[in-house]
Structures are given as structure tokens and as C-alpha cells.
C-alpha positions in Angstrom: -106.5 129.2 297.1 -107.0 126.6 299.8 -108.4 126.6 303.3 -107.9 123.9 305.9 -109.9 122.9 308.9 -107.3 121.4 311.3 -109.8 119.5 313.3 -111.1 117.5 310.4 -108.2 118.0 308.1 -110.6 118.8 305.3 -109.6 120.9 302.3 -111.4 123.5 300.2 -109.9 124.6 296.9 -111.0 126.8 294.0 -109.3 126.7 290.6 -110.4 128.8 287.6 -109.8 126.9 284.3 -110.9 127.1 280.6 -112.0 124.0 278.7 -110.3 124.0 275.3 -112.1 120.8 274.5 -115.4 122.6 274.5 -114.7 125.6 272.2 -117.7 127.7 271.3 -118.5 128.6 267.6 -116.6 132.0 268.0 -113.4 130.1 269.0 -113.6 131.1 272.7 -113.3 128.5 275.5 -115.8 128.4 278.4 -114.5 129.4 281.8 -115.2 127.2 284.8 -114.4 127.3 288.5 -113.3 123.9 289.8 -114.5 123.4 293.3 -112.7 120.8 295.4 -113.7 119.7 298.9 -111.8 116.8 300.5 -110.6 115.7 297.0 -114.2 115.6 295.6 -114.5 117.8 292.6 -117.3 119.5 290.7 -117.0 122.2 288.0 -119.1 125.4 288.0 -119.6 127.3 284.7 -119.4 131.0 285.3 -121.2 131.7 282.0 -118.1 133.4 280.6 -115.7 132.6 277.8 -112.3 133.8 276.4 -110.0 133.1 273.5 -107.5 130.5 274.7 -104.5 132.6 273.8 -105.7 135.4 276.0 -106.0 133.2 279.1 -103.3 133.0 281.8 -103.7 129.7 283.7 -100.9 130.6 286.1 -102.9 133.8 287.2 -106.3 132.2 286.5 -107.4 135.3 284.6 -107.4 137.1 281.3 -104.1 138.6 280.1 -105.8 141.5 278.4 -105.8 145.1 279.6 -108.8 146.4 277.9 -112.2 147.1 279.5 -113.7 143.7 278.6 -110.7 141.9 280.1 -110.8 143.9 283.3 -114.5 143.3 283.6 -114.1 139.6 283.1 -111.3 139.4 285.7 -113.4 141.3 288.2 -116.3 138.9 287.6 -114.1 135.9 288.1 -112.9 137.3 291.5 -116.5 138.0 292.6 -117.6 134.5 291.8 -114.6 133.0 293.7 -115.3 135.4 296.6 -118.9 134.3 296.8 -117.9 130.6 296.8 -115.5 131.3 299.6 -118.2 133.0 301.5 -120.6 130.0 301.0 -117.9 127.7 302.3 -117.2 129.8 305.3 -121.0 130.1 306.2 -121.4 126.3 306.0 -118.3 125.9 308.2 -119.5 128.3 310.8 -122.9 126.7 310.9 -121.4 123.3 311.3 -123.2 122.0 308.3 -122.0 119.3 305.9 -119.7 120.7 303.2 -119.3 119.1 299.8 -118.3 120.6 296.4 -121.8 119.9 295.1 -123.5 121.6 298.0 -121.4 124.8 297.5 -122.2 124.7 293.8 -126.0 124.2 294.4 -126.1 127.1 296.9 -124.3 129.4 294.4 -126.7 128.5 291.7 -129.7 128.9 294.0 -130.6 125.3 293.8 -132.5 123.7 296.7 -130.2 122.0 299.1 -131.9 119.3 301.2 -132.0 120.0 304.9 -132.1 116.3 305.6 -129.2 115.2 307.6 -126.6 113.4 305.5 -126.0 109.7 306.2 -122.6 109.0 307.8 -120.4 105.9 307.8 -120.8 105.0 311.5 -124.5 105.6 311.4 -125.1 103.2 308.4 -122.5 100.6 309.5 -124.1 100.5 313.0 -127.6 100.1 311.6 -126.3 97.3 309.4 -124.8 95.5 312.4 -127.9 95.8 314.4 -130.1 94.5 311.6 -127.8 91.5 311.3 -127.8 91.0 315.1 -131.6 90.5 314.9 -130.9 87.7 312.5 -128.5 85.9 314.8 -128.8 82.1 314.4 -131.3 82.8 311.6 -129.0 84.1 308.8 -125.8 85.0 310.7 -123.6 83.1 313.1 -122.3 84.8 316.2 -118.8 84.8 314.8 -120.0 86.8 311.7 -121.7 89.4 313.9 -118.4 89.6 315.9 -116.6 90.4 312.6 -119.0 93.1 311.7 -118.6 94.7 315.1 -114.8 94.4 314.9 -114.8 96.1 311.5 -116.9 99.0 312.7 -114.6 99.5 315.7 -111.5 99.4 313.4 -113.1 102.1 311.2 -113.9 104.3 314.3 -110.3 103.9 315.6 -108.9 104.7 312.1 -110.9 107.9 311.8 -110.0 109.0 315.3 -106.3 108.4 314.8 -105.8 109.4 311.2 -108.5 112.0 310.7 -109.1 113.2 314.2 -112.9 112.7 313.8 -115.5 110.4 315.1 -117.5 109.9 311.9 -117.6 111.0 308.2 -120.4 111.7 305.8 -120.7 108.9 303.3 -120.2 111.2 300.3 -116.8 112.3 301.6 -115.4 108.7 301.4 -113.1 108.3 298.4 -110.4 105.9 297.2 -107.8 107.8 299.3 -109.8 107.1 302.4 -110.1 103.4 301.5 -106.4 103.1 300.8 -105.4 104.9 304.0 -107.8 102.5 305.9 -106.2 99.5 304.3 -102.7 100.7 305.3 -104.0 101.3 308.8 -105.3 97.8 309.1 -102.0 96.3 307.9 -99.6 98.5 309.9 -101.5 99.6 313.0 -103.7 96.6 313.5 -101.3 93.9 312.3 -103.7 92.4 309.8 -102.3 90.3 307.1 -103.4 91.0 303.5 -106.3 88.5 303.5 -107.5 89.6 306.9 -107.4 93.3 305.8 -109.4 92.4 302.7 -112.1 90.7 304.8 -112.6 94.0 306.7 -112.5 96.0 303.5 -115.2 93.8 302.0 -117.4 94.4 305.0 -116.8 98.2 304.5 -117.7 97.7 300.8 -120.9 96.0 301.8 -121.9 99.1 303.8 -121.1 101.3 300.8 -123.3 99.1 298.6 -126.2 99.6 301.1 -125.6 103.4 300.7 -125.7 103.2 296.9 -128.8 101.1 296.9 -130.6 103.7 299.1 -129.3 106.7 297.0 -127.5 108.1 300.0 -124.5 108.4 297.7 -124.2 108.6 293.9 -120.6 107.5 293.4 -119.1 104.2 294.4 -115.6 105.0 296.0 -114.7 101.3 295.6 -115.2 101.3 291.8 -111.4 101.5 291.2 -110.3 99.6 294.2 -109.2 96.0 293.4 -108.5 93.3 296.0 -105.9 90.6 295.5 -106.0 87.8 298.1 -102.8 85.8 298.9 -103.0 82.1 298.2 -103.3 80.2 301.4 -101.6 76.9 301.9 -103.9 74.6 303.8 -102.1 72.0 305.9 -103.6 68.5 305.5 -102.9 65.0 306.7 -102.2 61.9 304.7 -104.1 58.7 305.3 -101.1 57.3 307.0 -100.8 60.2 309.4 -104.5 60.0 310.2 -104.2 56.3 310.9 -101.2 57.0 313.2 -103.4 59.4 315.2 -106.3 56.9 315.3 -104.1 54.1 316.6 -102.0 56.0 319.0 -102.5 55.0 322.6 -103.4 58.1 324.5 -103.8 57.8 328.3 -104.9 61.3 329.1 -108.7 61.3 329.0 -109.1 64.9 327.6 -106.5 64.3 324.9 -108.3 61.1 323.9 -111.6 63.0 323.6 -110.0 65.7 321.5 -108.6 63.0 319.2 -112.1 61.5 318.8 -113.6 64.9 317.9 -110.8 65.5 315.3 -111.3 62.1 313.8 -115.0 62.7 313.6 -114.5 66.0 311.8 -112.1 64.2 309.4 -114.6 61.5 308.4 -117.6 63.8 308.1 -116.1 67.0 306.7 -118.0 69.0 309.3 -116.6 72.3 310.5 -115.6 72.5 314.2 -118.6 74.8 315.0 -121.0 72.4 313.4 -119.7 69.4 315.3 -120.0 71.4 318.5 -123.7 72.0 317.8 -124.4 68.4 316.8 -127.5 66.9 318.5 -129.6 63.7 318.2 -132.1 65.4 315.9 -129.3 65.8 313.3 -128.9 62.0 312.9 -131.4 60.6 310.5 -132.1 57.4 308.6 -131.9 57.3 304.9 -134.2 55.2 302.5 -131.7 52.4 302.7 -131.8 52.4 306.5 -128.3 53.8 306.9 -127.5 56.7 309.2 -126.9 60.3 307.8 -126.1 63.6 309.3 -128.6 66.2 308.2 -127.7 69.6 309.6 -127.5 73.3 308.3 -124.1 74.7 308.3 -123.8 77.5 310.8 -121.8 79.7 308.6 -124.0 79.6 305.5 -127.2 78.0 306.7 -127.0 75.6 303.8 -128.3 72.1 304.6 -125.6 69.3 304.7 -126.5 65.7 304.1 -123.5 63.6 305.1 -123.3 59.8 305.2 -122.4 58.6 308.7 -119.6 56.1 308.1 -118.6 53.4 310.6 -115.7 55.2 312.2 -117.7 58.3 313.2 -120.6 56.1 314.2 -118.4 54.3 316.6 -117.2 57.6 318.1 -120.8 58.7 318.7 -121.6 55.4 320.3 -118.6 55.9 322.7 -120.2 59.0 324.1 -123.9 57.9 324.3 -123.8 57.7 328.1 -121.5 60.7 328.7 -122.8 62.9 331.5 -120.9 65.8 330.1 -122.5 65.5 326.7 -126.0 64.9 328.2 -125.7 68.1 330.3 -124.8 70.2 327.2 -127.4 68.4 325.0 -124.6 67.6 322.5 -123.3 64.3 321.0 -119.6 64.9 321.5 -117.5 66.6 324.2 -116.3 69.5 322.1 -114.3 72.2 323.9 -113.7 75.8 322.7 -111.9 76.2 319.4 -108.9 77.7 321.2 -108.5 74.8 323.6 -109.2 72.3 320.8 -106.3 73.6 318.7 -104.0 73.7 321.8 -104.7 70.0 322.5 -104.3 69.1 318.8 -100.8 70.6 319.0 -100.0 68.2 321.9 -101.5 65.3 319.9 -99.3 66.1 316.9 -96.2 66.1 319.1 -97.2 62.8 320.7 -97.7 61.2 317.3 -94.6 62.6 315.8 -96.4 64.6 313.1 -94.5 67.7 312.1 -97.5 69.6 310.9 -99.7 72.3 312.4 -102.7 70.3 313.4 -105.9 72.4 313.7 -109.7 71.9 313.5 -109.6 73.5 310.1 -107.3 71.0 308.5 -109.5 68.1 309.7 -112.5 69.0 307.5 -110.4 69.6 304.4 -108.7 66.3 304.6 -110.0 62.8 304.7 -113.5 62.5 303.2 -112.2 61.8 299.6 -110.4 58.7 300.9 -113.4 57.4 302.7 -116.1 57.6 300.1 
């Protein structure tokens, strides 16, 4: 038998089974009631047994007609009736329903009155804790990803499950796979982007496991396989073409300088944007170095400042724009930077997708 709650699309099912693998000394098999709630299963022993050949699995009862068989069948029905009653009472009271809770109530075990942790609750708490560590352990872009992932989960549950939240112990592999499908079909995420959101979700589950809010890891059988990404890069000849190209437009010339600087230092766009005088230091040999923690990982970078990037910095020493912003280079937003780089690629006749990302993966090996 199965009952459904249309609002939450939850399921409750009871199935009476015998376990032939656990035969008793008298040859009888113990009888269990399998309780299933939202695909989570627990078995309840009814402290009864029967010879396997006398059991009808189709009818979930004894085939016998004698007094003992009739008594056993009556007892099985009374157990199932009580389990249905427990489920109904939990449902009416609006309490959390799990297979284990129903079993515990039936057995008279103490059921904690403490409110169960939910996905949105724990995910929100995680995001807020990370927000307090903004610019200490986490970059603003990382916090944005955490918030986006939480919003995706909320939208998924609203659309697919017609609910605002879900207890952590009701999350299973099916929930995860449906969420993955939602990300790829409804949100237009590619495989690798979807995996990034799933890994954030998995992090929240690890927090729940560490705090004993759940006992089983729903990700235990879920494997991720990221697609190989082809990173576009420039040859030395192409970079030289960009460096030597006469560019009249002042803004494009500035973008070219920033791109070249990234190429010769290996710094990410966001780290170049935050570059200040305090990040330029002298080494023991008197040569200039960039010493700066990466915004993404907070790992300290020590990068030799070669002549070409030194010349670029010198070019903007008296820039009012840079002085007002307290930065060494006139770096725009990442979106504008990539738009301008597309223009530069066209001007230079380079048939490649020029981005800030390909700069830092490119030229340093040729220079050192």
C-alpha cells in the first residue's frame, strides 16, 4: 500500500517480506515490514516467523488456513495498521516523516523533539559564515557562487518538488540526479558548470555529516566526470604582433597594456586589478618582484618583475585614473576587458578568442 502527499510529492509504502537469508534453527524465515518514506528504507522485525514454503509474497501473508496462520495474518495486518496510523498522525501534526521515525515510534523508542536540520537552513548558514570571511578566506566571486547555488536549489525544489525546503535526511541520490538534470536543462549549465554547483551542494552535505545531522551520505554513489576544457593560448609570434601593433584608441591601448602585463607575470585579471605599490618589492639582488596573495586562494605569489611589465607600470606612474583608484594599472571590469580584447584580436588579425584567462596561461614559460 502507498499513500501520497500531493503538496510535497512524498511517498509512504509498507511491504511485508520474509528474509530467507536469515533462517532460524527451526527452518523458519523471520518476517519484516519494510517501511519506505521518500525512497528511504528501513526494515522492522515483527518478531514473527514462517516456513518459506508457507509464505505468499504476492499477498504478503501466510498461505495457511489453520488457527496459527490466521493469527499470524491478523497480527501482520495489525502491525501495518499501526504503522499507517503513526504516519497519518505525523502528517496531520505537520512533523517530519522518515522511515526511521515511524519505526522508532512503533517500537516506543524516544524520538527527538529537536527540529531537524534542512537543506536551505544549513546552506544559508554556510553562506553567511563564508560572507564573514570575505576578503579573508573567500573572494567576492566565490561568495556570489555560493549564493547562486543556494538560489538554484531553492528554485529547483519549488519547480520540481513544489516545496520551499527539505529535511537533510530526505535527500538521496535521486534528488541529486534530478537537481543535476535541472541545472543542465532548466538553467542551461554545461556539464562542468553543473558540477561546480553540485560540489557546493556536496560541501553542505559534508557539513551535515560532520555535525551528525545526517547519518548517510547521499553523494556516496554519485560520481562527477568533468569535460576536458581546451584553453586558448597565444604563440610568442602572436603576442609580439599585439605588442607591436600601433593602436590609436587610448582605451584599447590601455587594455593591450594590461593584457601584456598579465601575460608576462602570469597574474589573474582580478589580481592585476588589485595591484598596488605595496605589492612591488625588491629582492636580495635588488631586482623588482611582485609579492601578492592570490585573491582566489590567498596563496602568496612571488613573481619576478621582468622588463616589459616594468615598462608598462612606469607608463602609468603619473596616471590620474590609477592614482584615484589606488591601483597601478587602469584595469576595467572583466566584461569590458574581454569585449575590448575581442576588438584587439580583430585589429591584429588573430583568429582566436582573446580573453583575460588565456593571458595568464600563456607566455611566462617563454620569458623565464
